[in-house]
C-alpha positions in Angstrom: -19.2 -19.9 -19.3 -21.0 -19.1 -16.0 -19.7 -17.0 -13.1 -18.0 -14.4 -15.2 -17.8 -12.2 -12.1 -15.6 -14.7 -10.4 -13.1 -14.5 -13.2 -12.8 -10.8 -12.5 -12.6 -11.2 -8.7 -8.9 -10.9 -8.4 -9.0 -7.6 -10.3 -11.5 -6.1 -7.9 -8.9 -5.6 -5.2 -6.6 -3.9 -7.7 -9.3 -1.5 -8.7 -10.4 -0.8 -5.2 -6.8 0.3 -4.4 -6.6 2.6 -7.4 -16.3 -41.9 -11.1 -15.4 -45.3 -9.3 -14.7 -48.5 -11.4 -11.9 -50.9 -12.3 -10.1 -50.7 -15.6 -7.9 -53.3 -17.1 -4.4 -53.5 -15.7 -2.1 -51.8 -18.2 1.7 -51.5 -18.2 2.8 -47.9 -18.4 5.9 -48.8 -20.3 6.4 -46.4 -23.2 4.7 -43.4 -21.7 6.6 -40.2 -22.3 6.6 -39.4 -18.5 4.3 -40.6 -15.8 5.0 -38.0 -13.1 5.3 -34.3 -14.1 8.9 -33.1 -13.8 9.6 -30.8 -10.9 12.4 -28.8 -12.5 10.3 -27.3 -15.3 10.2 -23.5 -15.2 8.8 -21.0 -17.6 11.3 -18.3 -18.5 9.5 -15.1 -19.4 5.9 -14.5 -20.2 3.9 -16.8 -22.4 3.8 -15.5 -26.0 0.5 -14.7 -27.7 1.1 -17.5 -30.2 1.6 -20.1 -27.5 -1.3 -18.8 -25.4 -3.7 -19.3 -28.3 -2.8 -23.0 -28.4 -1.4 -23.8 -25.0 -3.6 -26.7 -24.3 -2.0 -28.4 -27.3 1.6 -27.9 -26.0 3.9 -30.1 -24.1 5.1 -29.6 -20.5 8.7 -30.5 -21.1 9.2 -29.1 -24.5 7.2 -25.9 -24.0 7.3 -25.5 -20.2 3.5 -25.1 -20.3 1.1 -27.8 -18.7 -0.7 -28.5 -22.0 -1.9 -32.0 -23.1 0.9 -32.8 -25.6 -1.5 -32.8 -28.5 0.9 -31.4 -31.1 3.5 -34.0 -30.0 0.9 -36.8 -30.3 0.0 -35.7 -33.9 3.6 -35.4 -34.9 4.9 -38.6 -33.4 2.0 -41.0 -33.0 -0.7 -40.2 -35.5 1.2 -38.8 -38.5 0.8 -41.8 -40.7 -2.4 -43.2 -39.1 -5.9 -43.0 -40.4 -8.7 -42.8 -37.9 -12.4 -43.4 -38.1 -15.1 -40.7 -37.8 -16.4 -40.1 -34.3 -19.6 -38.2 -33.5 -19.2 -35.9 -30.5 -22.4 -34.4 -29.2 -22.2 -30.8 -27.8 -25.0 -30.5 -25.3 -24.9 -26.8 -24.8 -26.4 -23.4 -25.7 -26.2 -24.1 -29.4 -23.5 -23.9 -32.1 -22.9 -21.5 -35.0 -23.1 -24.2 -37.7 -22.3 -21.5 -40.3 -18.9 -20.7 -38.7 -16.0 -20.9 -41.1 -14.0 -23.2 -38.8 -16.9 -25.5 -38.0 -19.2 -25.8 -41.0 -17.1 -28.7 -42.4 -17.1 -30.8 -39.2 -20.8 -31.0 -38.6 -22.8 -34.2 -38.0 -25.4 -34.5 -40.7 -28.4 -36.8 -40.3 -28.3 -38.3 -43.8 -31.7 -40.0 -43.3 -33.4 -36.6 -42.9 -34.5 -34.5 -45.9 -33.8 -30.8 -44.9 -36.8 -28.5 -44.6 -39.5 -30.8 -45.8 -41.4 -30.7 -42.4 -41.4 -34.5 -42.2 -39.7 -36.9 -39.7 -38.1 -38.9 -42.5 -36.2 -41.2 -40.3 -39.0 -41.7 -37.8 -36.8 -40.8 -34.8 -39.4 -38.5 -33.4 -37.7 -35.2 -34.5 -38.7 -33.3 -37.6 -35.9 -32.0 -39.9 -33.2 -32.8 -37.3 -30.4 -32.4 -39.8 -27.6 -31.3 -37.5 -29.1 -32.0 -34.1 -32.0 -30.7 -32.0 -33.0 -27.6 -30.2 -34.9 -28.5 -27.0 -35.1 -24.8 -26.0 -37.0 -23.4 -29.1 -36.7 -19.6 -29.0 -35.7 -19.5 -25.3 -32.3 -17.9 -24.5 -32.8 -16.8 -20.9 -33.9 -18.9 -18.0 -34.3 -18.8 -14.2 -31.9 -20.6 -11.8 -33.3 -23.9 -10.6 -33.7 -22.6 -7.0 -35.9 -19.8 -8.3 -38.1 -22.3 -10.2 -38.4 -24.4 -7.0 -39.5 -21.3 -5.1 -42.0 -20.4 -7.8 -43.4 -24.0 -7.6 -43.6 -24.1 -3.8 -46.9 -26.0 -3.7 -45.4 -29.0 -5.6 -42.1 -29.4 -3.7 -41.3 -30.7 -0.2 -40.6 -28.3 2.6 -37.0 -29.2 3.0 -36.2 -28.6 -0.7 -38.1 -25.4 -0.6 -36.0 -24.1 2.4 -32.8 -25.1 0.7 -33.8 -23.2 -2.4 -34.8 -20.2 -0.3 -31.4 -20.2 1.4 -29.7 -20.3 -1.9 -31.9 -17.5 -3.3 -31.2 -15.3 -0.3 -27.5 -15.9 -0.5 -27.5 -15.1 -4.2 -29.3 -11.8 -3.5 -26.7 -10.8 -0.9 -23.9 -11.8 -3.3 -25.5 -9.7 -6.1 -25.8 -6.6 -3.9 -22.1 -6.9 -3.1 -21.3 -7.8 -6.7 -23.2 -4.8 -8.1 -21.2 -2.4 -6.0 -17.9 -4.1 -7.0 -18.8 -4.3 -10.7 -19.9 -0.7 -10.9 -16.6 0.4 -9.4 -14.7 -1.9 -11.8 -16.6 -0.7 -14.9 -16.0 3.0 -14.0 -12.3 2.3 -13.2 -11.9 0.5 -16.5 -13.5 3.3 -18.5 -11.4 6.0 -16.7 -8.2 4.1 -17.3 -9.1 3.5 -20.9 -9.8 7.2 -21.5 -6.4 8.1 -20.1 -4.6 5.5 -22.3 -6.5 6.4 -25.4 -5.4 10.0 -24.9 -1.8 8.9 -24.2 -1.5 6.7 -27.3 -3.6 8.8 -29.6 -5.6 5.8 -30.7 -8.6 3.8 -29.4 -7.0 0.3 -29.7 -3.8 -0.6 -28.0 -2.1 -3.8 -26.9 -1.1 -5.1 -23.5 2.6 -5.0 -24.7 2.2 -1.2 -25.4 0.7 -0.7 -22.0 3.5 -2.6 -20.3 6.1 -0.5 -22.2 4.8 2.8 -20.6 7.5 4.6 -18.6 6.3 7.6 -16.8 6.4 9.5 -13.5 2.8 10.6 -13.9 0.7 9.0 -11.1 -2.5 9.0 -13.1 -0.9 7.4 -16.1 0.8 4.8 -14.0 -2.4 4.0 -12.2 -4.2 3.6 -15.5 -1.4 1.4 -16.7 -1.7 -0.9 -13.7 -5.4 -1.2 -14.0 -5.4 -1.9 -17.7 -2.5 -4.4 -17.5 -4.7 -6.4 -15.1 -7.8 -6.1 -17.2 -6.1 -6.9 -20.5 -4.7 -10.0 -18.9 -8.1 -11.7 -19.2 -7.5 -12.0 -22.9 -10.5 -9.8 -23.9 -10.5 -6.6 -25.9 -11.4 -3.4 -23.9 -14.8 -3.3 -25.7 -15.5 -7.0 -24.9 -14.3 -6.5 -21.4 -16.6 -3.6 -20.8 -19.4 -5.7 -22.3 -18.8 -8.7 -20.1 -18.7 -6.5 -16.9 -21.9 -4.7 -18.0 -23.6 -8.1 -18.7 -22.7 -9.4 -15.2 -23.8 -6.1 -13.7 -27.1 -6.3 -15.5 -27.5 -9.9 -14.2 -26.9 -8.7 -10.6 -29.4 -5.9 -11.0 -32.0 -8.2 -12.4 -31.4 -10.6 -9.5 -31.8 -7.9 -6.9 -34.9 -6.5 -8.6 -36.4 -10.0 -8.9 -37.6 -9.3 -12.5 -36.0 -12.4 -13.9 -36.6 -14.9 -11.1 -40.4 -14.9 -11.3 -40.8 -15.0 -15.1 -42.0 -18.2 -16.7 -39.6 -18.5 -19.7 -40.7 -22.0 -20.4 -44.3 -21.1 -21.3 -43.4 -20.4 -24.9 -42.3 -24.0 -25.5 -45.7 -25.4 -24.7 -44.5 -28.6 -23.0 -44.7 -29.7 -19.4 -41.2 -29.7 -18.0 -42.3 -32.0 -15.2 -43.4 -34.7 -17.7 -40.6 -36.7 -19.3 -43.0 -38.4 -21.7 -44.1 -35.0 -23.2 -41.4 -35.0 -25.9 -43.0 -33.1 -28.8 -41.4 -29.7 -28.3 -38.4 -27.7 -29.6 -37.3 -27.4 -33.2 -34.4 -28.2 -35.6 -32.8 -24.7 -35.4 -29.7 -25.6 -33.4 -28.5 -22.0 -33.5 -31.6 -20.7 -31.7 -33.0 -17.3 -32.4 -29.9 -15.2 -31.6 -26.3 -16.1 -32.6 -24.9 -13.9 -29.8 -26.5 -16.3 -27.3 -24.7 -19.3 -28.6 -21.1 -18.1 -27.9 -20.6 -20.8 -25.2 -21.6 -23.8 -27.3 -19.7 -22.5 -30.3 -16.6 -22.1 -28.3 -16.9 -25.6 -26.8 -17.4 -27.1 -30.3 -14.4 -25.2 -31.5 -12.1 -26.5 -28.8 -13.0 -30.0 -29.8 -13.2 -29.8 -33.6 -12.0 -26.6 -35.2 -10.3 -27.6 -38.4 -6.6 -28.3 -37.7 -3.9 -26.5 -39.6 -6.2 -24.5 -41.9 -4.5 -21.2 -41.1 -7.6 -19.6 -39.6 -8.6 -19.2 -35.9 -7.5 -22.0 -33.6 -7.0 -25.7 -33.9 -9.3 -28.3 -32.5 -7.9 -31.1 -30.3 -9.3 -33.8 -32.6 -9.5 -34.6 -36.2 -12.0 -37.1 -37.7 -14.8 -35.5 -35.6 -18.4 -34.7 -36.5 -20.1 -32.3 -34.1 -23.8 -33.0 -33.2 -25.5 -30.0 -31.8 -28.0 -30.4 -29.0 -29.3 -27.1 -27.7 -30.5 -27.6 -24.1 -28.5 -25.1 -22.0 -29.9 -21.6 -21.7 -28.5 -18.5 -20.0 -29.6 -19.7 -16.6 -30.1 -23.2 -15.3 -30.9 -26.0 -17.7 -34.0 -28.2 -17.1 -33.4 -31.8 -16.1 -35.9 -32.9 -18.8 -33.9 -31.3 -21.6 -30.7 -32.8 -20.4 -32.1 -36.3 -20.0 -33.7 -36.2 -23.4 -30.6 -34.5 -24.9 -28.4 -37.4 -23.7 -30.8 -39.9 -25.1 -31.0 -38.1 -28.4 -27.2 -38.1 -28.7 -27.0 -41.8 -27.9 -29.8 -42.8 -30.3 -28.3 -40.9 -33.2 -24.8 -42.3 -33.0 -22.7 -40.0 -30.7 -19.9 -41.9 -29.0 -18.9 -38.9 -26.8 -21.1 -36.3 -25.2 -19.7 -33.1 -23.8 -21.6 -31.4 -21.0 -20.2 -28.0 -20.0 -23.0 -27.1 -17.7 -24.1 -27.7 -14.1 -26.3 -26.6 -11.2 -26.8 -27.1 -7.5 -30.4 -28.3 -7.6 -31.9 -31.1 -9.7 -35.5 -31.8 -8.9 -35.7 -34.6 -11.5 -32.2 -35.9 -11.2 -33.3 -39.5 -11.6 -34.3 -38.7 -15.2 -30.7 -37.6 -15.8 -29.2 -40.5 -13.9 -31.3 -42.9 -16.0 -30.1 -41.2 -19.2 -26.5 -41.6 -18.0 -27.0 -45.3 -17.4 -28.7 -45.5 -20.8 -25.6 -44.0 -22.4 -23.4 -46.4 -20.5 -25.5 -49.3 -21.8 -24.8 -48.1 -25.4 -21.1 -47.5 -24.8 -21.2 -43.7 -24.9 -18.7 -41.6 -22.9 -20.0 -38.4 -21.1 -17.4 -35.7 -20.4 -18.6 -33.2 -17.8 -17.3 -29.9 -16.4 -16.7 -29.9 -12.6 -18.1 -26.3 -12.2 -16.7 -22.9 -11.5 -17.5 -22.1 -7.8 -14.3 -23.0 -6.1 -16.2 -25.7 -4.2 -15.3 -29.2 -3.0 -18.0 -31.2 -4.8 -17.3 -34.2 -2.6 -19.4 -32.2 -0.1 -21.6 -29.8 -2.0 -24.2 -30.7 -4.6 -23.2 -30.3 -8.3 -25.5 -31.8 -11.0 -25.4 -33.8 -13.1 -23.1 -36.4 -11.5 -22.7 -40.1 -11.4 -23.1 -40.7 -7.7 -26.3 -40.3 -5.6 -24.3 -40.3 -2.3 -21.1 -38.6 -3.6 -19.2 -41.8 -2.8 -20.3 -44.7 -5.0 -20.7 -44.3 -8.7 -23.8 -45.8 -10.3 -22.2 -45.7 -13.8 -18.6 -45.8 -15.2 -19.0 -43.8 -18.4 -19.0 -40.2 -16.9 -15.7 -38.4 -16.4 -15.7 -35.0 -14.5 -13.0 -32.4 -15.3 -11.4 -29.7 -13.3 -9.6 -26.7 -14.9 -5.9 -25.9 -15.1 -4.2 -22.6 -15.5 -1.3 -22.3 -18.0 1.2 -21.4 -15.2 2.9 -24.7 -14.2 3.7 -24.9 -10.5 1.8 -23.8 -7.5 -0.6 -21.6 -9.5 -1.6 -24.3 -12.0 -5.1 -24.8 -10.6 -7.6 -22.4 -12.1 -8.8 -20.0 -9.4 -12.5 -20.7 -10.2 -12.3 -24.5 -10.5 -14.3 -26.9 -8.4 -12.4 -29.9 -7.1 -13.0 -33.1 -5.1 -10.8 -36.1 -4.4 -13.8 -38.4 -5.1 -16.0 -36.6 -7.6 -13.5 -34.8 -9.8 -11.6 -37.3 -11.9 -8.8 -35.3 -13.6 -7.7 -31.8 -14.5 -7.2 -30.3 -18.0 -6.5 -26.8 -19.5 -9.4 -24.3 -18.8 -7.9 -20.8 -18.5 -7.6 -18.6 -21.6 -8.6 -21.1 -24.2 -8.8 -19.7 -27.7 -11.6 -21.0 -29.9 -14.4 -20.2 -32.3 -17.2 -17.8 -31.4 -20.3 -16.8 -33.5 -20.0 -15.0 -36.8 -16.6 -16.2 -37.8 -14.9 -14.7 -34.7 -12.5 -16.2 -32.1 -12.0 -15.4 -28.5 -10.3 -16.5 -25.3 -12.7 -18.0 -22.8 -12.2 -19.8 -19.5 -14.0 -22.1 -17.1 -14.3 -25.8 -16.5 -16.6 -25.4 -19.5 -13.4 -25.2 -21.6 -11.5 -27.9 -19.7 -14.2 -30.4 -20.5 -14.1 -30.2 -24.3 -10.3 -30.3 -24.2 -10.7 -33.7 -22.6 -13.6 -34.6 -25.0 -11.2 -33.9 -27.8 -8.6 -36.3 -26.5 -11.3 -38.9 -25.9 -12.4 -38.5 -29.5 -8.8 -39.1 -30.7 -8.7 -42.3 -28.7 -12.1 -43.5 -30.0 -11.1 -42.5 -33.6 -7.7 -44.3 -33.7 -8.6 -47.2 -31.3 -12.3 -47.8 -31.9 -12.2 -51.2 -30.2 -11.9 -49.6 -26.8 -15.1 -49.0 -24.8 -16.3 -45.8 -23.2 -15.3 -47.1 -19.8 -11.8 -48.0 -21.0 -11.4 -44.6 -22.6 -12.4 -42.9 -19.3 -9.8 -44.8 -17.3 -7.1 -44.3 -20.0 -7.7 -40.5 -19.6 -7.3 -40.8 -15.9 -4.5 -43.4 -15.7 -2.3 -42.1 -18.4 -2.2 -38.5 -17.2 0.8 -36.8 -15.7 0.8 -37.2 -11.9 1.3 -34.0 -10.0 3.2 -34.6 -6.8 3.4 -31.1 -5.5 1.2 -28.7 -3.5 -0.9 -26.1 -5.3 -2.9 -23.0 -4.5 -6.6 -23.5 -4.3 -9.1 -20.8 -5.2 -6.4 -18.3 -5.9 -5.9 -18.0 -2.1 -2.2 -18.1 -1.4 -3.0 -19.2 2.2 -4.9 -22.3 0.9 -2.3 -24.7 -0.3 -3.1 -28.4 -0.7 -1.6 -31.4 -2.3 -2.8 -31.7 -5.9 -3.6 -35.4 -5.2 -6.3 -34.2 -2.8 -8.1 -32.3 -5.6 -9.1 -35.1 -7.9 -9.4 -38.9 -8.0 -6.5 -39.6 -10.3 -4.1 -36.9 -9.0 -3.2 -36.2 -12.6 -3.6 -33.9 -15.6 -4.7 -35.2 -19.0 -2.0 -36.0 -21.5 -3.0 -36.9 -25.1 0.4 -38.4 -26.0 0.4 -40.8 -23.0 -3.3 -41.6 -23.5 -2.7 -42.7 -27.1 0.2 -44.9 -26.1 -1.8 -46.5 -23.4 -4.8 -46.9 -25.8 -2.5 -48.7 -28.3 -1.3 -51.1 -25.7 -4.9 -51.9 -24.5 -6.2 -52.2 -28.0 -3.6 -54.8 -28.9 -4.8 -56.9 -26.0 -8.4 -57.0 -27.2 
């Protein structure tokens, strides 16, 4: 999940004060509801149990804008048997040893593990569970820094755009460093006060909320920690995330990271798409802590349902193919293009892409890979991004439109993020949007799923909204395999719940817009409706 600092931005003030294409015409008869009800109101705070699976819940029954996944399993899929669907997770890597994922892995049965031979002649040696295009790389530069470092080989206009982005990032990091230092100190101070008050080092948000006191210092600490604990992280993890973001800002300001050539260790030429002999089969990479993002994404899609541990995945009958191509920093176009092709060539029917960037020097390589996936009937589900930007006007790669108006392929669906609070606050504060280039919205705030070393955490971002939708897509492709990738895309859009009200954008109460202006469909994904529509369409084929 990128832009962690943005997730904390609303806390800073507190601390300071203390795709285009036609689908088949389908009747909507039988859908649970087409337009989201206006009279739904959550009474009381969401419970911890519901929060851990809110994307599975139903708007009417649970008063939470989930995707009606539990309802779909109980009423539509209970006696059905689906086919296995391979979902490729194009990400930072996945903990394939995780207790909730190790039974849902794609395994290349044509490959003999560890023999150092390309048994299936697909160009990749020992690719048993996928491929690692990053080798031992975990950190990377942003794309605009790579452009600046390669100034002799880029045109002047692109160089100036990258420099402007770099300069803006420096200014933001200087401001962010000051804010994060204050936030970290305020969090530590408040924690010290509450640890002394409770007489223990670990306490819950409920215990904090129950504090009744006239002591101004205690009340100030209570207010700070209520806000900080609302992010769904433990105090230890919270401090760690703030420190990580602070370290990133310091590194950006100092310039120590931006000029380093991380790619050198791979030995390939990142500007040559035909240079494909690089990487390795270790899809977990060199450090498990660096694959939290991909492990979380995989868990959202495919954690084993109803096994009594961790969370539940959206889909059953899924095999996760791991393609490690997204570092801590911007991904290379070459790795993404080859990663998409690897997924397609090895049987994936859905590819989840929870990544993005604002510069793409070799975007045509990725465009061609998207078109290749379309030709092979593979759906790509992509996160819209976490910059609170209208991507109808600002660059956000990868995408499926060279001019941000006309799509060149109809197999890519772009997902914005929802908050669990139904009503005016239902758009995640960080989510990008766009009436043309974001297709639909789905749950992306406080999503509970697997993290490395048999742990589970809440994470948020459009990175989490995308695999929620990939999971629903996997359900459709599993139970109605005759439907094409294009048809599945439009089912996800057409069967969603239409939101007819105005919503707050970017967490700014003064920026209120019609939900219909934020995405092409004007809807939020609903698995129950999608499966009903899929059944109707499948019968017509």
